Wavefront OBJ file of the C-alpha trace (Angstrom):
o trace
v 85.279 90.416 131.126
v 88.862 91.593 130.894
v 89.514 94.596 128.658
v 92.311 93.157 126.541
v 93.433 96.502 125.113
v 93.770 97.944 128.633
v 95.660 94.823 129.682
v 97.967 95.239 126.671
v 98.635 98.866 127.502
v 99.342 97.936 131.109
v 101.798 95.232 129.990
v 103.644 97.769 127.832
v 103.686 100.338 130.643
v 104.931 97.835 133.219
v 107.315 95.736 131.124
v 108.268 97.929 128.175
v 109.436 96.108 125.071
v 109.022 92.726 126.789
v 105.351 93.608 127.301
v 105.087 94.555 123.627
v 106.686 91.223 122.711
v 104.076 89.376 124.783
v 101.220 91.333 123.189
v 102.492 90.602 119.672
v 103.044 86.935 120.493
v 99.601 86.341 121.967
v 97.918 88.340 119.232
v 99.441 86.103 116.543
v 98.691 82.928 118.478
v 95.258 81.379 118.623
v 94.201 83.797 121.358
v 91.996 86.722 120.331
v 94.301 89.444 121.651
v 94.195 92.789 119.798
v 97.724 94.056 119.186
v 96.972 96.948 116.827
v 95.940 99.525 119.466
v 98.929 98.601 121.613
v 101.331 98.940 118.665
v 99.816 102.352 117.907
v 100.481 103.438 121.487
v 103.968 101.890 121.390
v 104.749 104.199 118.470
v 104.611 107.053 121.002
v 107.209 105.349 123.187
v 109.809 103.730 120.928
v 111.313 104.026 117.510
v 110.117 102.435 114.301
v 112.855 99.801 114.089
v 112.632 98.701 117.721
v 108.910 98.068 117.420
v 109.185 96.464 113.984
v 111.827 93.967 115.130
v 110.060 93.069 118.403
v 106.590 92.677 116.869
v 107.828 90.794 113.808
v 109.922 88.405 115.896
v 107.174 87.709 118.447
v 104.386 87.242 115.912
v 106.596 85.029 113.731
v 107.370 82.771 116.704
v 103.631 82.459 117.366
v 102.990 81.616 113.704
v 105.718 78.933 113.779
v 104.114 77.389 116.864
v 100.753 77.435 115.065
v 102.380 75.790 112.031
v 103.736 73.059 114.308
v 100.284 72.610 115.893
v 98.849 71.964 112.429
v 101.765 69.797 111.331
v 101.523 67.514 114.364
v 97.727 67.529 114.528
v 97.641 68.840 118.073
v 94.011 69.154 119.100
v 94.442 71.706 121.859
v 96.902 74.556 122.154
v 96.105 77.618 124.257
v 92.521 77.594 122.980
v 90.324 74.820 121.603
v 90.669 74.357 117.864
v 87.718 75.379 115.710
v 87.278 72.788 112.956
v 84.968 74.974 110.842
v 87.398 77.907 110.795
v 90.355 75.580 110.262
v 88.582 74.088 107.246
v 87.982 77.591 105.861
v 91.645 78.451 106.409
v 92.817 75.233 104.708
v 90.573 75.921 101.714
v 92.000 79.423 101.340
v 95.575 78.151 101.685
v 94.901 75.443 99.074
v 93.353 77.939 96.690
v 95.727 80.895 97.135
v 98.854 79.462 98.803
v 101.563 81.965 99.721
v 99.416 85.075 98.990
v 96.847 83.780 101.505
v 99.557 83.525 104.160
v 100.745 87.038 103.371
v 97.173 88.332 103.741
v 96.469 86.244 106.859
v 97.268 88.886 109.524
v 94.538 91.087 108.013
v 91.799 88.446 107.881
v 89.571 88.590 110.968
v 88.713 85.440 112.911
v 90.440 82.892 110.664
v 93.690 84.625 109.690
v 95.601 83.297 112.703
v 94.519 79.785 111.699
v 96.333 80.003 108.354
v 99.658 78.894 109.880
v 97.830 75.930 111.458
v 96.379 75.081 108.041
v 99.798 75.469 106.388
v 101.280 73.039 108.909
v 98.405 70.602 108.467
v 98.981 70.697 104.708
v 102.740 70.209 105.238
v 103.613 73.375 103.344
v 107.341 73.717 102.754
v 108.683 75.367 105.904
v 111.023 77.740 104.036
v 108.160 79.038 101.906
v 105.986 79.306 105.000
v 108.641 81.333 106.857
v 109.220 83.723 103.960
v 105.487 84.365 103.618
v 104.906 84.793 107.353
v 107.816 87.192 107.842
v 106.661 89.274 104.868
v 103.104 89.249 106.234
v 104.124 90.280 109.746
v 106.490 92.996 108.543
v 103.880 94.471 106.183
v 101.174 94.583 108.823
v 103.469 96.068 111.455
v 104.803 98.714 109.059
v 101.269 99.816 108.141
v 100.252 100.060 111.802
v 103.446 101.934 112.685
v 102.967 104.440 109.886
v 99.450 105.028 111.165
v 100.799 105.448 114.703
v 103.503 107.886 113.680
v 100.986 109.802 111.571
v 98.615 110.041 114.526
v 101.185 110.826 117.205
v 103.964 112.475 115.243
l 1 2 3 4 5 6 7 8 9 10 11 12 13 14 15 16 17 18 19 20 21 22 23 24 25 26 27 28 29 30 31 32 33 34 35 36 37 38 39 40 41 42 43 44 45 46 47 48 49 50 51 52 53 54 55 56 57 58 59 60 61 62 63 64 65 66 67 68 69 70 71 72 73 74 75 76 77 78 79 80 81 82 83 84 85 86 87 88 89 90 91 92 93 94 95 96 97 98 99 100 101 102 103 104 105 106 107 108 109 110 111 112 113 114 115 116 117 118 119 120 121 122 123 124 125 126 127 128 129 130 131 132 133 134 135 136 137 138 139 140 141 142 143 144 145 146 147 148 149 150 151 152
């Protein structure tokens, strides 16, 4: 089995900010790619704003693609869709709406399905984008503060 954290670190070492972009994108897609350790390590290499912009942009693009997957009912995108987890995500979106989307990056296993559920439910795209950008910025800022606290 491939060590995804090691792969992420190698991508950052070999491709710099483009590697970080790829890590953030795949982490926010339907692939189970852990970005947090890589962002922590990136905090040793680049400044706060560089990382924040790259990670927010990449993870937002992935969330928009996931929204589109849900909106169009695409049955396969990068990984097979999990109907049980999608149903859980839809229920949470129906119950909590925008706050659920803002919390989604922190929810293990089903959080990345929230944009799919939002698309499936035809959530207003402007509201979706505002919530997703807030969510991605908040998560990245917390991770960066932890990285700068750890590494100085």
